[in-house]
C-alpha distance (Angstrom), angle and dihedral (degrees) to the residues before:
residue distance angle dihedral
X1 . . .
X2 3.80 . .
X3 3.81 123.6 .
X4 3.80 89.6 -107.5
X5 3.80 92.0 51.8
X6 3.80 91.6 49.8
X7 3.80 92.4 52.6
X8 3.81 94.0 41.4
X9 3.82 104.4 38.5
X10 3.79 122.9 -176.4
X11 3.80 121.0 -124.4
X12 3.79 130.4 -148.4
X13 3.82 118.8 -133.3
X14 3.80 131.9 -159.8
X15 3.83 111.7 -159.5
X16 3.81 120.4 -159.0
X17 3.81 116.1 -172.2
X18 3.80 126.9 139.0
X19 3.82 98.3 -158.0
X20 3.80 104.2 87.2
X21 3.85 99.4 -150.6
X22 3.81 91.3 46.2
X23 3.81 91.1 46.3
X24 3.79 91.4 51.3
X25 3.81 91.8 47.3
X26 3.81 93.2 50.3
X27 3.79 91.3 44.0
X28 3.80 91.1 55.1
X29 3.81 90.7 48.7
X30 3.82 91.3 52.1
X31 3.81 92.7 45.0
X32 3.79 89.7 51.7
X33 3.81 92.9 61.0
X34 3.83 111.6 93.5
X35 3.82 94.6 -140.1
X36 3.81 100.7 43.4
X37 3.80 129.1 84.5
X38 3.81 117.8 -164.2
X39 3.79 105.0 -145.4
X40 3.83 94.8 -179.2
X41 3.81 142.9 -12.5
X42 3.80 111.4 -148.8
X43 3.79 137.1 178.2
X44 3.81 103.3 -155.3
X45 3.80 141.2 52.4
X46 3.82 90.7 -124.0
X47 3.81 94.1 56.4
X48 3.80 91.7 43.9
X49 3.81 92.9 52.1
X50 3.81 90.3 56.1
X51 3.81 91.9 48.4
X52 3.80 92.6 48.0
X53 3.79 91.7 55.1
X54 3.80 95.1 41.7
X55 3.79 100.6 39.2
X56 3.82 105.0 26.3
X57 3.82 92.2 -154.1
X58 3.78 123.2 -154.3
X59 3.80 89.9 -129.0
X60 3.80 134.5 30.4
X61 3.80 111.2 -159.4
X62 3.80 108.6 -171.9
X63 3.77 144.4 170.9
X64 3.81 118.2 -138.5
X65 3.81 102.0 -138.9
X66 3.80 104.9 67.5
X67 3.83 126.9 163.0
X68 3.81 97.0 -120.0
X69 3.80 101.5 33.8
X70 3.78 147.6 -23.3
X71 3.78 122.8 -64.7
X72 3.80 89.3 -132.4
X73 3.81 88.4 63.9
X74 3.80 88.2 52.4
X75 3.80 90.8 50.4
X76 3.81 90.4 53.6
X77 3.80 90.3 48.3
X78 3.80 91.5 49.6
X79 3.80 91.5 50.0
X80 3.81 89.2 56.4
X81 3.81 100.0 36.6
X82 3.82 99.0 39.9
X83 3.82 107.9 18.7
X84 3.80 91.4 172.7
X85 3.81 93.7 61.1
X86 3.80 122.0 101.5
X87 3.80 116.0 -136.1
X88 3.78 131.3 -148.5
X89 3.79 129.1 177.8
X90 3.81 121.6 -140.3
X91 3.79 109.4 -175.3
X92 3.79 149.2 129.3
X93 3.81 90.9 -119.4
X94 3.80 108.0 100.1
X95 3.80 98.8 159.8
X96 3.80 120.2 125.4
X97 3.81 95.3 -115.2
X98 3.80 94.3 57.8
X99 3.80 93.4 42.1
X100 3.81 94.4 51.0
X101 3.81 93.1 41.4
X102 3.81 91.0 51.7
X103 3.81 92.9 50.0
X104 3.78 92.1 46.3
X105 3.82 89.9 49.6
X106 3.81 91.3 54.3
X107 3.82 110.8 -85.0
X108 3.80 116.3 142.1
X109 3.80 97.3 -172.5
X110 3.80 135.5 39.2
X111 3.81 123.6 -168.6
X112 3.78 130.0 176.6
X113 3.80 117.6 -134.2
X114 3.78 91.8 -126.0
X115 3.80 87.9 71.6
X116 3.79 124.1 93.2
X117 3.79 104.6 -71.8
X118 3.81 90.4 -165.9
X119 3.82 86.9 69.1
X120 3.80 92.3 56.6
X121 3.80 91.7 101.0
X122 3.79 92.4 56.5
X123 3.81 90.2 47.4
X124 3.82 89.7 54.1
X125 3.80 90.1 49.8
X126 3.81 90.4 49.6
X127 3.81 88.1 52.4
X128 3.81 92.3 51.6
X129 3.80 91.7 48.3
X130 3.78 93.3 57.4
X131 3.80 101.7 -87.6
X132 3.80 130.1 124.6
X133 3.81 106.0 -138.8
X134 3.79 113.4 -155.5
X135 3.77 133.7 169.6
X136 3.80 111.2 -107.5
X137 3.85 94.8 -112.8
X138 3.81 90.2 53.2
X139 3.80 93.8 49.2
X140 3.81 89.8 48.3
X141 3.80 91.8 49.6
X142 3.81 91.4 51.3
X143 3.80 91.3 49.5
X144 3.79 90.3 51.4
X145 3.80 89.9 49.3
X146 3.80 92.4 51.0
X147 3.79 92.6 47.3
X148 3.80 91.0 48.6
X149 3.80 91.5 50.6
X150 3.80 90.7 49.2
X151 3.82 93.1 54.6
X152 3.81 97.8 41.8
X153 3.82 102.7 35.9
X154 3.82 107.8 119.1
X155 3.81 89.5 -150.4
X156 3.79 91.6 72.3
X157 3.79 90.7 93.6
X158 3.81 125.3 85.9
X159 3.79 92.4 -66.2
X160 3.80 90.3 48.2
X161 3.80 90.9 51.7
X162 3.80 88.5 56.5
X163 3.79 90.2 50.9
X164 3.80 90.5 51.8
X165 3.80 92.1 49.4
X166 3.80 91.1 50.5
X167 3.80 90.1 48.6
X168 3.80 92.1 49.8
X169 3.79 89.7 53.0
X170 3.82 89.4 64.2
X171 3.82 92.5 68.5
X172 3.78 128.9 54.9
X173 3.81 120.1 -127.8
X174 3.81 90.3 -104.2
X175 3.82 92.8 49.3
X176 3.81 90.3 50.1
X177 3.80 90.5 49.3
X178 3.80 91.3 51.2
X179 3.80 91.5 46.4
X180 3.81 90.5 53.4
X181 3.80 90.0 52.9
X182 3.82 91.3 48.2
X183 3.80 88.9 52.3
X184 3.81 89.1 53.5
X185 3.81 89.7 55.9
X186 3.82 100.5 -106.1
X187 3.81 115.9 151.9
X188 3.80 122.6 -125.6
X189 3.85 92.8 -104.0
X190 3.82 89.9 49.2
X191 3.81 91.2 49.9
X192 3.80 90.4 49.5
X193 3.80 90.1 52.7
X194 3.81 94.2 45.9
X195 3.81 93.1 49.8
X196 3.82 95.5 37.3
X197 3.79 93.0 -123.5
X198 3.79 132.2 118.2
X199 3.80 123.7 -88.3
X200 3.81 87.2 -120.6
X201 3.82 90.0 58.3
X202 3.81 90.5 50.3
X203 3.81 90.4 51.2
X204 3.81 90.2 49.7
X205 3.81 91.9 51.5
X206 3.81 91.1 47.6
X207 3.80 90.8 51.7
X208 3.81 89.6 53.6
X209 3.81 90.3 48.1
X210 3.82 90.2 53.1
X211 3.80 91.4 49.5
X212 3.81 94.1 48.4
X213 3.80 94.7 46.1
X214 3.82 92.1 39.3
X215 3.81 94.1 -127.8
X216 3.81 136.1 128.5
X217 3.80 106.3 -148.5
X218 3.79 144.4 37.8
X219 3.80 92.0 -108.9
X220 3.79 91.8 52.6
X221 3.80 91.7 46.3
X222 3.81 93.2 53.4
X223 3.80 92.5 44.8
X224 3.81 93.4 48.1
X225 3.82 92.6 44.9
X226 3.80 92.1 52.8
X227 3.80 91.4 46.4
X228 3.82 90.7 52.6
X229 3.79 93.8 45.0
X230 3.80 94.5 -114.0
X231 3.80 92.5 128.0
X232 3.79 138.2 5.6
X233 3.78 123.0 -135.0
X234 3.82 90.1 -132.8
X235 3.85 94.6 51.7
């Protein structure tokens, strides 16, 4: 591997979309990106499961409404079968239930199909560099959900304050700082530059954050941290 290849790695992508014209359009967009390799474009959960096990792609890009199952089930399977893969949803379903369920299952990105599909390659790259790409309506809906929870949560009284303090004690100051930056959409290399530490150190801190919060992805970590009062989305 040359120095250039090591600093600009290529990533393999498994695309799962049952609508043939949409699948072909997304496949062309992925193929057009110079650092992405489309290993397969499938239309069912069954086919995708086989490809996940055989190919262990860097990225799973999946729809939610599939003819033989739900994409959320596929996300859970991918999290178990290929824990190193990053997962992004591309779907027409923008409701809160599907968004939250996808994040809880292990997705780190969530895009609506009405977005610019030509930008899908850049969204995948953002995912691989530590970001959590989300369509603007989805990000807004999550913010509204977090704000609503903050104003209606019965634990916000004295007992709730104690819960928050105990939760905060689970993360170090540096881990909390990194988690805030992740929530703002900064990539791991960007966080390393901002904090004047190495990318390896950022990755190590993130691994500890995952362990302490008992999560498996950036999206889950941010969601869980907000729920526990560790960070606020408007910090």
